[in-house]
DRENDO-1510 file (C-alpha; in Angstrom, 1 decimal, always signed):
<recs>
REC; n; res; u; v; w
REC; 1; ARG; -124.2; +48.3; -46.2 .
REC; 2; GLU; -125.5; +49.7; -49.5 .
REC; 3; PHE; -125.7; +53.4; -50.0 .
REC; 4; GLN; -127.4; +55.0; -53.0 .
REC; 5; CYS; -125.7; +58.1; -54.3 .
REC; 6; PHE; -125.6; +60.0; -57.6 .
REC; 7; SER; -122.8; +60.5; -59.9 .
REC; 8; PRO; -121.9; +63.8; -61.4 .
REC; 9; SER; -123.7; +62.8; -64.6 .
REC; 10; GLY; -127.0; +62.4; -62.4 .
REC; 11; SER; -127.2; +58.6; -62.7 .
REC; 12; PRO; -127.7; +56.7; -59.3 .
REC; 13; GLU; -124.8; +54.5; -58.1 .
REC; 14; ILE; -124.6; +51.9; -55.5 .
REC; 15; GLN; -121.3; +51.8; -53.2 .
REC; 16; PHE; -120.4; +49.5; -50.4 .
REC; 17; VAL; -118.9; +51.4; -47.4 .
REC; 18; PRO; -117.8; +49.5; -44.2 .
REC; 19; ASP; -119.3; +50.7; -41.2 .
REC; 20; ARG; -117.7; +51.1; -37.6 .
REC; 21; GLU; -118.9; +47.7; -36.4 .
REC; 22; THR; -117.2; +45.9; -39.2 .
REC; 23; GLY; -113.8; +47.8; -38.6 .
REC; 24; ASN; -113.9; +46.9; -35.0 .
REC; 25; ARG; -114.5; +43.2; -35.7 .
REC; 26; PHE; -111.4; +43.2; -38.1 .
REC; 27; THR; -109.3; +44.8; -35.4 .
REC; 28; GLU; -110.4; +42.2; -32.7 .
REC; 29; MET; -109.5; +39.4; -35.2 .
REC; 30; ARG; -106.0; +40.8; -35.7 .
REC; 31; TYR; -105.5; +41.0; -32.0 .
REC; 32; HIS; -106.6; +37.4; -31.5 .
REC; 33; THR; -104.2; +36.3; -34.1 .
REC; 34; VAL; -101.2; +38.0; -32.5 .
REC; 35; PHE; -102.1; +36.6; -29.1 .
REC; 36; ARG; -102.4; +33.0; -30.5 .
REC; 37; CYS; -99.0; +33.4; -32.2 .
REC; 38; CYS; -97.4; +34.4; -28.8 .
REC; 39; LEU; -99.0; +31.5; -27.1 .
REC; 40; ALA; -97.6; +29.1; -29.7 .
REC; 41; LEU; -94.1; +30.6; -29.4 .
REC; 42; LEU; -94.1; +30.2; -25.6 .
REC; 43; SER; -95.4; +26.6; -25.7 .
REC; 44; THR; -92.8; +25.5; -28.4 .
REC; 45; PRO; -90.1; +23.2; -26.6 .
REC; 46; PRO; -86.5; +24.4; -27.1 .
REC; 47; ILE; -84.6; +23.0; -30.1 .
REC; 48; ARG; -82.2; +20.3; -29.2 .
REC; 49; ALA; -78.9; +19.9; -30.9 .
REC; 50; TRP; -78.8; +16.7; -33.2 .
REC; 51; SER; -76.4; +14.1; -32.3 .
REC; 52; PRO; -75.6; +11.0; -34.3 .
REC; 53; PRO; -77.0; +7.7; -32.8 .
REC; 54; GLN; -74.3; +5.8; -30.9 .
REC; 55; SER; -73.6; +2.3; -31.8 .
REC; 56; ARG; -74.5; -0.2; -29.2 .
REC; 57; PRO; -72.6; -3.6; -28.7 .
REC; 58; LEU; -74.6; -6.5; -29.8 .
REC; 59; SER; -76.1; -8.4; -27.0 .
REC; 60; VAL; -78.6; -11.2; -26.6 .
REC; 61; SER; -82.1; -9.8; -26.2 .
REC; 62; LYS; -84.0; -10.5; -23.1 .
REC; 63; PRO; -87.7; -11.1; -23.0 .
REC; 64; VAL; -89.5; -8.0; -22.2 .
REC; 65; ALA; -92.7; -8.0; -20.4 .
REC; 66; THR; -95.5; -6.4; -22.5 .
REC; 67; THR; -98.0; -4.2; -21.0 .
REC; 68; PRO; -101.7; -5.2; -21.7 .
REC; 69; VAL; -103.5; -3.0; -24.2 .
REC; 70; ALA; -106.1; -2.0; -21.7 .
REC; 71; LEU; -103.4; -0.6; -19.3 .
REC; 72; ARG; -101.6; +1.1; -22.2 .
REC; 73; ARG; -104.8; +2.9; -23.1 .
REC; 74; SER; -105.5; +4.0; -19.6 .
REC; 75; GLN; -102.1; +5.6; -19.1 .
REC; 76; PRO; -101.9; +9.3; -19.9 .
REC; 77; PRO; -100.0; +10.2; -23.0 .
REC; 78; SER; -96.5; +11.4; -22.5 .
REC; 79; SER; -96.1; +15.2; -23.0 .
REC; 80; SER; -93.8; +16.6; -25.6 .
REC; 81; LEU; -92.4; +18.9; -22.9 .
REC; 82; ASP; -90.5; +16.3; -20.9 .
REC; 83; PRO; -88.7; +17.6; -17.7 .
REC; 84; PRO; -85.2; +18.0; -19.3 .
REC; 85; SER; -86.5; +20.2; -22.2 .
REC; 86; VAL; -88.6; +22.3; -19.7 .
REC; 87; LEU; -85.7; +22.8; -17.3 .
REC; 88; VAL; -83.2; +23.9; -20.1 .
REC; 89; PRO; -84.3; +27.5; -20.2 .
REC; 90; LEU; -83.8; +27.7; -16.4 .
REC; 91; LEU; -80.3; +26.6; -16.5 .
REC; 92; PRO; -78.7; +30.1; -16.9 .
REC; 93; LEU; -80.9; +31.5; -14.1 .
REC; 94; SER; -79.8; +28.7; -11.8 .
REC; 95; VAL; -76.2; +29.3; -12.6 .
REC; 96; LEU; -76.6; +33.1; -11.6 .
REC; 97; LEU; -78.7; +32.5; -8.4 .
REC; 98; LEU; -77.1; +29.3; -7.0 .
REC; 99; PRO; -73.4; +29.3; -6.0 .
REC; 100; SER; -71.3; +26.7; -7.8 .
REC; 101; GLU; -69.6; +24.0; -6.1 .
REC; 102; ALA; -66.1; +25.3; -6.9 .
REC; 103; LEU; -67.1; +28.9; -5.7 .
REC; 104; ALA; -68.4; +27.4; -2.3 .
REC; 105; ALA; -65.2; +25.5; -1.9 .
REC; 106; SER; -62.9; +28.4; -2.6 .
REC; 107; PRO; -61.5; +30.6; +0.1 .
REC; 108; SER; -63.2; +33.9; +0.9 .
REC; 109; PRO; -62.3; +36.4; -1.7 .
REC; 110; VAL; -62.2; +39.3; +0.9 .
REC; 111; ALA; -59.6; +37.5; +3.0 .
REC; 112; SER; -57.6; +36.7; -0.1 .
REC; 113; ALA; -57.8; +40.3; -1.1 .
REC; 114; PHE; -56.6; +41.4; +2.3 .
REC; 115; ALA; -53.7; +39.0; +2.4 .
REC; 116; ALA; -52.5; +40.1; -1.1 .
REC; 117; TYR; -52.9; +43.8; +0.0 .
REC; 118; GLY; -50.9; +43.2; +3.2 .
REC; 119; HIS; -48.2; +41.4; +1.2 .
REC; 120; PHE; -47.8; +44.3; -1.3 .
REC; 121; ALA; -48.1; +47.0; +1.2 .
REC; 122; SER; -45.4; +45.4; +3.4 .
REC; 123; LEU; -43.0; +45.1; +0.5 .
REC; 124; LEU; -43.5; +48.8; -0.3 .
REC; 125; ALA; -42.9; +49.6; +3.3 .
REC; 126; ILE; -39.7; +47.8; +3.3 .
REC; 127; VAL; -38.5; +49.7; +0.2 .
REC; 128; GLY; -39.4; +52.9; +1.8 .
REC; 129; ALA; -37.6; +52.0; +5.1 .
REC; 130; LEU; -34.5; +50.9; +3.2 .
REC; 131; VAL; -34.4; +54.1; +1.2 .
REC; 132; ALA; -34.8; +56.2; +4.4 .
REC; 133; GLU; -31.8; +54.3; +6.0 .
REC; 134; ARG; -29.8; +54.7; +2.9 .
REC; 135; LEU; -30.3; +58.5; +2.8 .
REC; 136; THR; -29.8; +58.8; +6.5 .
REC; 137; VAL; -26.6; +56.9; +7.2 .
REC; 138; LYS; -23.5; +59.0; +7.1 .
REC; 139; PRO; -20.6; +59.9; +9.2 .
REC; 140; ASN; -21.1; +62.1; +12.3 .
REC; 141; MET; -24.9; +62.0; +12.3 .
REC; 142; THR; -27.0; +64.3; +14.6 .
REC; 143; ASP; -29.2; +63.1; +17.3 .
REC; 144; ALA; -32.3; +63.8; +15.1 .
REC; 145; GLU; -30.7; +61.6; +12.3 .
REC; 146; GLU; -29.9; +58.9; +14.8 .
REC; 147; ASP; -33.6; +58.9; +15.9 .
REC; 148; ARG; -34.8; +58.8; +12.2 .
REC; 149; LEU; -32.4; +55.9; +11.5 .
REC; 150; ALA; -33.8; +53.9; +14.4 .
REC; 151; ALA; -37.4; +54.6; +13.4 .
REC; 152; ALA; -36.7; +53.4; +9.9 .
REC; 153; ASP; -35.1; +50.2; +11.3 .
REC; 154; ILE; -38.2; +49.6; +13.4 .
REC; 155; THR; -40.5; +50.0; +10.3 .
REC; 156; LEU; -38.3; +47.7; +8.4 .
REC; 157; GLY; -38.6; +45.0; +11.2 .
REC; 158; VAL; -42.4; +45.3; +11.4 .
REC; 159; ALA; -42.8; +45.3; +7.6 .
REC; 160; GLY; -40.6; +42.3; +7.2 .
REC; 161; THR; -42.7; +40.4; +9.8 .
REC; 162; LEU; -45.9; +41.3; +7.9 .
REC; 163; LEU; -44.3; +40.3; +4.6 .
REC; 164; ALA; -43.4; +36.8; +5.9 .
REC; 165; TYR; -46.9; +36.3; +7.6 .
REC; 166; THR; -48.9; +37.3; +4.5 .
REC; 167; GLY; -46.6; +35.3; +2.3 .
REC; 168; TYR; -47.2; +32.2; +4.5 .
REC; 169; LEU; -51.0; +32.8; +4.1 .
REC; 170; ARG; -50.8; +33.1; +0.4 .
REC; 171; VAL; -48.8; +29.9; +0.1 .
REC; 172; VAL; -51.0; +27.7; +2.2 .
REC; 173; SER; -54.5; +29.3; +1.9 .
REC; 174; TYR; -55.0; +32.0; -0.8 .
REC; 175; GLY; -52.6; +31.3; -3.5 .
REC; 176; LYS; -52.1; +28.4; -6.0 .
REC; 177; GLY; -51.6; +25.9; -3.3 .
REC; 178; TRP; -48.6; +24.3; -1.6 .
REC; 179; GLU; -48.4; +21.6; -4.2 .
REC; 180; PHE; -47.7; +24.1; -6.8 .
REC; 181; TYR; -45.1; +26.2; -4.9 .
REC; 182; ALA; -43.4; +23.1; -3.5 .
REC; 183; HIS; -42.4; +22.0; -7.0 .
REC; 184; GLU; -41.6; +25.4; -8.4 .
REC; 185; PRO; -37.8; +26.1; -8.3 .
REC; 186; VAL; -38.3; +29.9; -8.9 .
REC; 187; PHE; -40.3; +29.9; -5.8 .
REC; 188; TRP; -37.5; +28.6; -3.7 .
REC; 189; LEU; -35.1; +31.0; -5.5 .
REC; 190; LYS; -37.3; +33.8; -4.2 .
REC; 191; ILE; -37.2; +32.3; -0.7 .
REC; 192; VAL; -33.4; +32.3; -0.9 .
REC; 193; PHE; -33.4; +36.0; -1.9 .
REC; 194; VAL; -35.7; +36.7; +1.2 .
REC; 195; ALA; -33.3; +34.7; +3.4 .
REC; 196; VAL; -30.3; +36.7; +2.1 .
REC; 197; PHE; -32.2; +40.0; +2.6 .
REC; 198; GLY; -32.9; +39.0; +6.2 .
REC; 199; ALA; -29.5; +37.9; +6.9 .
REC; 200; VAL; -27.8; +40.9; +5.5 .
REC; 201; SER; -30.2; +43.2; +7.6 .
REC; 202; PHE; -28.8; +41.7; +10.8 .
REC; 203; PHE; -25.7; +43.8; +10.7 .
REC; 204; PRO; -27.4; +47.3; +10.3 .
REC; 205; THR; -30.0; +46.4; +12.8 .
REC; 206; THR; -27.5; +45.3; +15.4 .
REC; 207; LYS; -25.4; +48.4; +15.0 .
REC; 208; ILE; -28.5; +50.7; +15.3 .
REC; 209; VAL; -29.8; +49.0; +18.4 .
REC; 210; GLN; -26.3; +49.4; +20.0 .
REC; 211; ARG; -26.1; +53.0; +19.1 .
REC; 212; SER; -29.6; +53.7; +20.4 .
REC; 213; LEU; -28.7; +52.1; +23.7 .
REC; 214; ASP; -25.4; +54.1; +23.8 .
REC; 215; LYS; -27.5; +57.3; +23.1 .
REC; 216; ARG; -29.9; +56.5; +26.0 .
REC; 217; ASN; -27.0; +55.9; +28.4 .
REC; 218; GLY; -25.1; +59.0; +27.1 .
REC; 219; LYS; -22.2; +57.1; +25.6 .
REC; 220; LEU; -22.9; +57.6; +22.1 .
REC; 221; VAL; -19.8; +58.4; +19.8 .
REC; 222; PRO; -20.1; +59.8; +16.3 .
REC; 223; MET; -20.4; +57.2; +13.5 .
REC; 224; SER; -17.1; +56.7; +11.7 .
REC; 225; GLU; -16.6; +56.7; +8.0 .
REC; 226; LYS; -15.7; +53.1; +8.0 .
REC; 227; LEU; -19.0; +52.0; +9.8 .
REC; 228; ALA; -21.0; +54.3; +7.6 .
REC; 229; GLY; -19.5; +52.9; +4.5 .
REC; 230; ARG; -20.0; +49.3; +5.7 .
REC; 231; MET; -23.7; +50.0; +6.5 .
REC; 232; THR; -24.3; +51.7; +3.2 .
REC; 233; SER; -22.9; +48.8; +1.2 .
REC; 234; LEU; -25.1; +46.3; +3.1 .
REC; 235; ILE; -28.2; +48.5; +2.7 .
REC; 236; ASN; -27.5; +48.6; -1.0 .
REC; 237; ALA; -27.4; +44.7; -1.0 .
REC; 238; GLU; -30.7; +44.7; +0.8 .
REC; 239; LEU; -32.2; +46.8; -1.8 .
REC; 240; LEU; -30.9; +44.6; -4.6 .
REC; 241; MET; -32.5; +41.5; -2.9 .
REC; 242; VAL; -35.8; +43.3; -2.4 .
REC; 243; GLY; -35.8; +44.5; -6.1 .
REC; 244; SER; -35.2; +40.8; -7.1 .
REC; 245; ILE; -38.2; +39.4; -5.2 .
REC; 246; PRO; -41.0; +40.8; -7.5 .
REC; 247; LEU; -39.2; +39.5; -10.6 .
REC; 248; THR; -39.0; +36.0; -9.2 .
REC; 249; ALA; -42.6; +36.3; -8.0 .
REC; 250; SER; -43.8; +37.2; -11.4 .
REC; 251; LEU; -42.0; +34.2; -13.0 .
REC; 252; MET; -43.3; +31.9; -10.4 .
REC; 253; ALA; -46.9; +33.0; -10.7 .
REC; 254; ARG; -46.7; +32.1; -14.4 .
REC; 255; GLY; -45.3; +28.7; -13.9 .
REC; 256; VAL; -42.0; +29.4; -15.3 .
REC; 257; GLY; -39.5; +26.5; -14.6 .
REC; 258; TYR; -42.2; +24.3; -13.0 .
REC; 259; TRP; -40.9; +20.8; -12.3 .
REC; 260; GLU; -43.2; +18.3; -11.0 .
REC; 261; ASP; -40.4; +16.1; -9.7 .
REC; 262; PHE; -38.5; +18.9; -8.0 .
REC; 263; PRO; -37.3; +17.9; -4.6 .
REC; 264; TRP; -38.7; +20.8; -2.4 .
REC; 265; PRO; -36.6; +19.8; +0.7 .
REC; 266; LEU; -33.6; +20.8; -1.5 .
REC; 267; GLY; -35.0; +24.4; -1.9 .
REC; 268; ALA; -35.9; +24.6; +1.7 .
REC; 269; ALA; -32.3; +23.5; +2.7 .
REC; 270; ALA; -30.9; +26.2; +0.5 .
REC; 271; ALA; -33.1; +28.8; +2.0 .
REC; 272; ALA; -32.2; +27.7; +5.6 .
REC; 273; ALA; -28.5; +27.5; +4.9 .
REC; 274; ALA; -28.5; +31.2; +3.4 .
REC; 275; LEU; -30.5; +32.5; +6.4 .
REC; 276; LEU; -28.6; +30.8; +9.2 .
REC; 277; GLY; -25.1; +30.9; +7.6 .
REC; 278; LEU; -25.1; +34.5; +6.5 .
REC; 279; GLY; -27.1; +35.6; +9.5 .
REC; 280; TYR; -24.4; +34.2; +11.8 .
REC; 281; LYS; -21.7; +35.9; +9.8 .
REC; 282; TYR; -23.3; +39.3; +9.9 .
REC; 283; VAL; -24.4; +39.2; +13.5 .
REC; 284; ASN; -20.9; +38.1; +14.6 .
REC; 285; GLU; -19.3; +40.9; +12.5 .
REC; 286; ALA; -21.6; +43.5; +14.1 .
REC; 287; LEU; -20.8; +42.3; +17.7 .
REC; 288; THR; -17.1; +42.2; +17.1 .
REC; 289; TRP; -16.9; +45.3; +15.0 .
REC; 290; SER; -13.7; +47.3; +15.4 .
REC; 291; GLU; -12.8; +50.7; +14.0 .
REC; 292; GLU; -9.1; +49.8; +13.6 .
REC; 293; GLU; -8.0; +49.1; +10.0 .
</recs>
């Protein structure tokens, strides 16, 4: 709009001043421009990575049936947003919402966690029971110390059973799989250590059971220095075997020494021989124990 005003000198001047209606129209135009840019960005298909054309083997061309021009004109034009390009942005969302095939086939993570927890907890309980036995065994123990030794041995037996059971579950269900462990020599070395530990424990367990029965029947005699020394040395051997098991387990889990052609019956035979052979030796020694030199 034109406005007539006067300059300081007194001469009239004409100035053009935009009114409120013109300013509002400019603002609406800017908003429309931003809105159209957003629509253009949303409707743009995702950029595909360029891949070089693959060479095709030469082949005899076959006659191709042509579509009449009238039919071609009647068909709707193909959209630039073909289904693959439209679905590409939805792939990350589908990965997050839909369980993958590997996850569905894997064992329950909760059950696997409980099996691992039971395995580690049983090993700690075994160490605690062995330490309690080692600190309790001595010549001329009191009745309270005899009861404490029996309770520690019971704890050792329960924890050993739990260790074997959870170890079996981890091998066949929740670990790397039997095909891995069967061809891992370090795994069989660990099983041999477990077998030696179990066989050595037969002597202290047998003597503790005998002394508990004698105490119940009122025939308990004080423990001699010879028997206390023998039990102490065997408990030390048990602690050594238990301390070697975590080392072999760590090496085994990392695939150290893996041999695909390893004959697993050989490892199983070595573990069985250690358990049965040494077990018979220590049980027989405990049953035929004599205080005579």
